[in-house]
N, C-alpha and C positions, 0 to 999 in steps of 0.2 A: 548603298555607298557609292559616291561618285568614283568614276574611273580615274586612275592616276596614270601619268605618262610612263611610270616605271613598271615594267612587266613583273618584276619580282614582288612589288607591293600588291599587285593584283593576285598573284599566286598566294602570298601570305594571307590576304583577306579571305580567299576561298577556303584555305585550310583552317584559318581561325574560326570561320563560321561553322565548319564541320565539327570543330571541337566544342564550341559554345552550344551548338544544337544537339550535342551528344551523339552525332554520327560516328565520331572518333572518341572512344571511351578513355577515361583516365587509365594510364598504364599501358595502353595499347601501343604496339610497335608499328611504326610507319614502314611502308615498303622501302626497299633499297633506293638510293637517290636516283640511279639511272631509270628505274622503273617508275618512280614517282614523277620524275621529269617528263618521261614519255606520256604518262597519264595526264599531266598538266599542259602538254604541248609546248614545253619550254626547254631551253638548254640546261645541262647539269649545273653550269655556273649560275644561271638565273635562279634555279631552284635552291642552290646553296645560299644565295643571298636571302631568299624568302625564309629559309629555315633559320638562318642567323637572326633575322628580325624576330621570328616567333620565339626563339630561345631568349633573346633579350627581354621580351615581354613576359616571359615565364610560362608560355603555353606548352613548350616542349623541353625535353632534356636529351642530351646526347652522351653516349659512352662508347666503349669499344664494342659493346653488344649491339649498338644501333641507335636509332632515334625513337623516342617514346613520348607519348602525350604525358605531360606532367601530372603527378598525383596531387589532387586538390590544388590546382594552379591558383596562385594568389592574384587572380584577375576577376573582375566583375564585368558583366555586359553593360554597355552604355544604354541610355534611354533609346537611342537609335537602334542598337542591337536588339533590345527586347521588342520594340515596336515592329521592326521588320521581321523578326522571328515569328511573332504571332500572325502576321499577315502571310508568311510563307508556310508555316506549319500548323496554324490553328491554336497554338499554345504559346504563352509568354515564357514558359519554363524550358530550361535545358533538360536533357536526359539526366535522371537521378536527382533533380531538384524538386523540392516540395513547396507548397504554398498553402498558407492558412489565412483565411479571411476572418478577422475578429469583429469587424463592424461593417454593416451595410445599411445605410439609413438616409431618409430625407430630412434635411435640417436647414435652418436659416444660416447662411454662411457668414464667415467673417467679412468685414468690409472689403478687404483687398481681393478676396475671391469673388465677391459680388461684382466688383469692378471689372475683373478679368472676363467674366461672363456677360457683362453689360446688363445686369439684372436691375429690376425695379425694387423699391423698398418692400420688404415682406416676402419677396420671391425665395423659393427654396432651391437647393441643389442636392444631388446624390453624393454622399461621402462614403468612401470605402477605405478601410484600413486593413492592411495585410502584410504578412512577412514571409520571407523565403528562407529556405535552409537546404543544406546538403549534408546528409548523414546527421551527426549531432551538432553541426555548426549552423548558427544563424548567419545568413549572408546579406540580409537587407530588410529594412522596415519601410513601408510605403503608405502614403495616403493619396488616393486619387479622387478627383471631383468631376462631376458630369452635370449637364443641364437636367433639371428635374423631369422634363417631358420625355427624356430618353427612356425612363423607367416604364412608360406605357408600352413602348415597342420592344423593350428588352427587360422583362421582369427579373431576369437573373441579376440585374444591377442591385436589387434589394435582397439578394440571397447570399448566404455565406457558404453555399455548397462548394465543395472541393472539385466537383465534376465540371461545373460550368465556368468557374471563375477564371481559369487560365486563358480562355478564349473570348473574354468580354469585349475587348476592343474590336475584334473581327465581327462579333455579333452586332455591335453597334453600327458598324459600317454597312453590314448586310441589311439590317432592319430599317435604318433611317435613310439610306441612300447617300449619306454624307461620306466624303472621302478626304482623308488627311492629305494636305498638300504641303504644309510647312510645319516646322517645329523649332523650338529654342530650348537650350539647357543653360542653367546657371548653377555653378558649383562652388562650394567653399568649404574650408576646414573649420571645425569648431569642436566644442566639448559636448558630450552627450548629456541630455537632461535625464530625469528619473525614468520617464516613460520609455525613451529610446534605449537607455541602458538596460532596462528590464527585458525588453523584447530581443535585444541583440546579445544578451548574456554578458554585458560589460559592467564595469564599475561606473557609478555616476561621475561625470567629469572626464571620462576617457575620451581621447581624441577620435573623431569620426569624420567621414567625408559626407557632407550633406549637399543636397541639390534640389532643384525644381525644374520641371519641364512643362512646356505648353505645346499642344498640338492643335492645329486649326485648319480651316478651309475658308472659302470666301464668305461663308455665313457666320463665322465666329469660332470661338474656342470649342473644341470637341472634348478634350481631356486636359485637365491640369493636374499635375502630380508633384508631391513633395516626398523625398526619400532620404535615407541615410544608410551608410555602409560602415562596417568596422574599418579602422585605419589600415589594417593589414592588406586590404584589397586595393587594387589599382584599376582605374578605368582609362581606356585608350580610345582615341578618336582619329579618324582620317577626314580630310576635307580638301576641297578644291577651290582654287582662286579664279576659275574660269569666268565667273560672273562679276568679279571685281573690276570696276572701271579703272582704266589706266590714268595715271597722273598726267596733267596737261604739261 
């Protein structure tokens, strides 16, 4: 995540990552503010702003007894969060989150996917469908696509094994030498179709948050993904305008 000029946002991001990665567990009490401020090397006032931000986002709750990680916070990691997590920790999943891969296959892709990967007529891709959950709740349905030749270097791409699946993206980078340099997300709200409703435990036509992401390097697209989340979940992003050109 790009650095921001506001120190409290940097502190909020560090704590947010620890929550999303499961280092800080649901219901866990945070240290007193003075102690936490010292640990983060910031003033108590700066820490207070960071905690206010995290409370607004739903990651923490406060009471007379102290500050706690929210139980089942109504937030979901962004594509950026998941991608950087797997590169940091070796797993796309947060602590306590589960993943079930229902499909892993080589197929001829739809035209729009073929164009994204710059494929010739008749070329195949790897298609993986999987969903995540926490406890009894389904938290997301995903379909990810990869160039077919990746499967020769990473056989796990065609496996539904729970053991290898959370670290697929890291394995791809290690086995192929490719490195993600850029990405893009596109997100919109819509109604769930029958397949999506079934996997997420919703009624058909229930509102969902749907999105797609592309990850690439100078050789082309490494991963293309489509996903949807229940509408109760929120996704947050931070961004920097440092690279934006100034108006004349």
